N, C-alpha and C positions, 0 to 999 in steps of 0.2 A: 548425147548418149556416150558413155565411156565403156570401153572394152578392156578387160585385163587378160592378157595372155599369160598363162602359167606354164612355163617350160620346165623340163626336168633339170636343165642346167642353163641358167640365163646367160652365163659368160660366153657361150658360143651360140646358143640358139636364138638369142635376141636379134642377132644380125640377119637371121633368115626369116624369123617369124614376124617381126614388126613391119618390114616393107611388104611382105606377102599379105598380111591381113589388112594393112592400110589400102593396098591396091584392090583387094577383094571387095571391101566395103565400098570403095569408090566405083568399082565395076558394077556393083548393085545399084549405083546412083544414090547411095546413102553414106557419104564419107563420115567416118567416126574418129573419135580420139582413141588411139590404140596405145596402151601402156603395156610394157613387158614387166612382169613381176620380178623385182630385184630384192624385195624384202617381204618375207623371209627368203633367204638364199637356199633354195632347195638344191640338194646335191645328189642327183641321180634319180633314176626312175622309181626306186623303192621309196624314197622319201616323197616323191611327187605323187605316188599312189596312196599315201597315208591319209586316211580320212581326217584324222586329227590335225595333221599339218594343213590340209586343205581348208578345214573349218577355221583354223587360226588365220590363214591367209585371207579368206573371205571376210572374216571379222575385221581385218585391218584395212579393208577397202570399202567402207559403206557408200562411197560415192560412185561405185562401179555398177553398171547396169547388166553387163553380160561377162561371165567368167568363162574362159576357154582354156582347158587343160590340154596340152600337146606333149605327148611322149613318144619315144621310139617303141616299136613293136619288138625289136631285137630277137626275132624268131620265136617269140612266145605266142603260140596259137591261142591261148586263153586270155590274152591281154584285153581283147574287146569285151569279154564277159566281165572282167574286173572293172573296166571303165563304165559299163552299163550299170553295174551295182553302185559305183560311186555316184554316177549321175542321178540315179533314183533317190539316193539318200540326200544328196546336197541340193538337188533342184527343188526341193519342197519349199525352201525359203528364198531361193535365188534363181536367176537364169544361169544355169551351169551346164556346159556341154564339154565333152571330152572326146579326143580322138588320138589314135596311135598311127604314126606314120608307118608306112610299109616299106622298108624295115626301119629306116631312120629318117629324121627330119630332113637331112640332106637330100633325100630322094626327091622331096617336093621341089627343092631348088633345081636339081638336075633336070627335072621335067620341064622347067622353063628355060633351059639353056640349049644351045646348039652343041651337041656332043660330037666327039671325034668320029670320023666316018667308020672306023673299025670297031666301034662300040654299038651293041644292040640294046634298045630300050628294054626288051624282054630279059636280057641278062642283068641289066641294072636292077630291074624290079625283083628279080629272083635272088639277088645277092643279099645276104644277111648283114654283111659288113660293108655297106655302101660307102660309108665315110672313108674307110681305109682303102678300099678297092677302087673307088671311082672319084669321090669328091676331092680328096687330098691330091691325087695325081692331076686332076683337071685344074685345080687351083694353081698348082705348080706350073703346069703347061701354059696357063694363061698369064702367068707372072704376077698373081695376086696373093700367093700363099704367105707373103710376109706382111700383108695388110691386117687390119683389125679382124680378130676372130679367125685368123689363118685363111683369110680370103673370103670369109663368109659375108662381110659387109658388101664388098664389091659384087660378089656373085648373087647374094640375096636381093640386092637392088636391081641387078640386071634381070634375074629370073622373074621378079614380081611384075615386070612389064608384060609378062605372058601368062597371067593368072588363068586365063581361059584354057590354055594348053595344059597347065598343071591340073586343072579340074578334069580334063579329058584323059590325060595320061595316068592319073591317080584316082580313078572313080571310086574305088572301095574305101578310101580313106579321106583324102582332101576333097574330092568331089562330093562325097557324102556329107562331110562337115559343112562345106559351102552351101549345099542345099538345105541343111538343117538351120543354118544361120539365116539364110534368106527367109525361110518360113517364120522364124522368130521376129525378124524385122518387119515383115508384113503384118504380124499380129500387134506389134508395138505401136 
């Protein structure tokens, strides 16, 4: 089975999403081939939420079994409603699921890492600008900010080893997505 992750910006998100989903499926006892969409190169959430661009993307990957769209919430409370609408339309012909990270994809990674003692998880979850406020400073503090993706490769791989913690700390978004994917695998 092949899984295609469709991020809003593969240049940075690939380093976080690929190891996370590989580990998630392995944790399910169902390792899968996980590919991060690089063609077409979606540039931002607006383009990633375009049904036309998503249809184009799906059409380019006939060998894929499950498509997973992952975008940032960015403080947009109606983002989940938009994703539900996209899922209904695109899932008719394909297995297509979508989720928005609360508030940014980097939050999922932070959930799998040991955070500095003076940071509270509730403050991280409440922050809209997680990337700037928490992720980038942590990458600098850990000395990985100069690595691929601004430290995303190193931190994404490290965090993916604690996928169960990510599911628990992010139940509304990543935990929900994980449960939905598990149900799909059971049906397959």
